[in-house]
C-alpha positions in Angstrom: -13.0 -1.6 11.5 -12.6 1.6 9.6 -15.2 4.3 9.8 -14.9 7.5 7.8 -17.5 10.2 8.5 -18.1 13.3 6.4 -14.5 13.8 5.2 -13.8 17.0 3.3 -10.5 17.9 1.8 -9.4 20.8 -0.3 -6.2 21.5 -2.2 -6.3 25.2 -2.4 -9.6 26.0 -4.1 -10.0 22.5 -5.5 -12.3 20.2 -3.6 -10.8 16.8 -3.5 -13.3 15.1 -1.1 -16.8 16.2 -0.3 -18.5 14.6 2.7 -17.1 11.1 2.1 -18.4 8.5 4.5 -17.9 4.8 4.6 -17.6 1.9 7.1 -15.5 -1.2 6.5 -16.0 -4.1 9.0 -13.3 -6.6 10.0 -12.7 -9.2 7.3 -14.4 -7.2 4.6 -12.8 -6.4 1.3 -13.7 -2.9 0.2 -12.9 -1.2 -3.2 -12.9 2.5 -3.8 -13.6 3.0 -7.5 -13.6 6.3 -9.4 -11.9 8.2 -12.3 -8.4 9.8 -12.0 -8.6 12.8 -9.7 -11.6 11.5 -7.8 -9.8 11.6 -4.5 -9.1 7.9 -3.9 -5.5 8.3 -3.0 -6.3 11.4 -0.9 -8.8 9.3 1.1 -6.3 6.5 1.6 -3.7 8.9 2.8 -6.2 10.5 5.3 -7.1 7.0 6.7 -3.3 6.4 7.1 -2.8 9.7 8.8 -0.5 10.9 6.1 -2.9 13.8 5.3 -5.4 15.5 7.5 -9.0 16.3 6.5 -10.3 19.8 6.5 -13.4 18.4 8.2 -14.9 15.0 9.3 -13.3 12.2 11.2 -11.7 8.8 10.8 -12.2 6.1 13.5 -9.8 3.2 13.6 -9.2 0.3 16.0 -6.6 1.0 18.7 -3.1 -0.2 18.0 -3.9 -0.9 14.3 -1.1 -2.0 12.0 -1.4 -0.9 8.4 0.1 -2.5 5.4 0.3 0.2 2.6 1.0 -0.3 -1.0 1.5 3.2 -2.5 0.6 4.1 -6.0 3.9 5.8 -6.5 7.2 3.9 -7.1 9.1 2.9 -4.1 12.6 3.0 -2.8 15.7 4.6 -4.3 16.1 3.4 -7.9 19.7 2.3 -7.3 18.8 0.1 -4.3 18.6 -3.6 -4.7 15.2 -5.2 -4.0 16.3 -7.2 -1.0 18.1 -4.2 0.6 15.0 -2.0 0.2 12.7 -4.6 1.7 15.1 -5.3 4.6 15.2 -1.5 5.2 11.4 -1.3 5.3 11.3 -4.3 7.7 13.9 -2.7 10.0 12.0 0.6 9.9 9.0 -1.3 11.1 11.1 -2.9 13.8 10.5 -6.5 12.7 12.7 -8.9 14.5 15.6 -9.9 12.2 14.8 -13.7 12.0 11.1 -13.0 11.4 11.9 -10.4 8.8 14.2 -12.7 6.8 11.7 -15.6 7.0 8.8 -13.4 5.8 11.0 -11.6 3.2 12.2 -14.8 1.5 8.7 -16.4 1.7 7.2 -13.4 -0.2 10.1 -13.2 -2.7 9.5 -16.8 -3.5 5.7 -16.5 -3.5 5.7 -13.5 -5.9 8.3 -14.8 -8.2 11.0 -12.3 -7.3 13.6 -14.7 -5.7 15.8 -14.4 -8.7 15.4 -10.6 -8.7 16.4 -10.0 -5.1 19.8 -8.5 -6.1 18.4 -6.5 -9.0 18.2 -2.7 -8.7 14.7 -1.4 -8.4 15.2 0.7 -11.6 16.0 -2.5 -13.5 12.6 -4.1 -12.7 9.6 -4.1 -15.0 6.5 -2.2 -13.8 4.8 -5.5 -12.8 7.8 -6.5 -10.7 7.9 -3.1 -9.0 4.2 -3.6 -8.1 5.1 -6.9 -6.5 7.8 -5.3 -4.5 5.3 -2.7 -3.2 2.9 -5.5 -2.3 5.6 -7.4 -0.3 6.4 -4.1 1.5 2.8 -3.9 2.6 2.6 -7.5 3.7 6.0 -7.8 5.6 4.6 -6.5 8.9 1.6 -8.8 9.1 -0.9 -5.9 8.9 -4.4 -5.7 10.5 -5.5 -3.5 7.6 -4.1 -3.7 4.1 -4.5 -0.6 1.9 -3.6 -1.0 -1.7 -3.5 2.1 -3.9 -3.9 1.2 -7.6 -2.4 -2.3 -7.2 -3.1 -3.4 -10.8 -2.2 0.0 -12.4 -0.2 -0.4 -15.6 -0.1 -4.2 -15.4 -0.8 -6.4 -18.5 -3.8 -8.8 -18.3 -1.7 -11.7 -16.9 -0.1 -9.4 -14.4 -3.5 -8.3 -13.2 -4.6 -11.9 -12.8 -1.5 -12.7 -10.8 -1.9 -9.6 -8.6 -5.5 -10.6 -7.8 -4.3 -14.1 -6.8 
């Protein structure tokens, strides 16, 4: 469960979030919709603990494992896909055998097996989105937070991402 109560956040004089409250129960899928600049990414980063609110609180389950797909591009552009994802898995202290099984499962599932040795900068936008999704799923998260997962994708890419 995620509970957000009366979150406020300013960036200088700009009010990014004004008394935002929400509750998401286990097993629910929850979408945050709004125009650019509405504070969606700010709220996600507050839930993750990457930013701190000026006021309000976030209540999360104890020992919660997050999978996070950021809006921004990932990794170093010259890194190869497989190297980047292994690096993420190692950072998360995933046992090597488990990491490799999960990594190759997701590369196959998301159609990136043939791109595993490609540099991140050589990938299309849609392929980069898939790499970010794999990054979020590698650790078997309790809570999955996806920031703009279909942003910049063509109609077919959006359908594939939703699947």
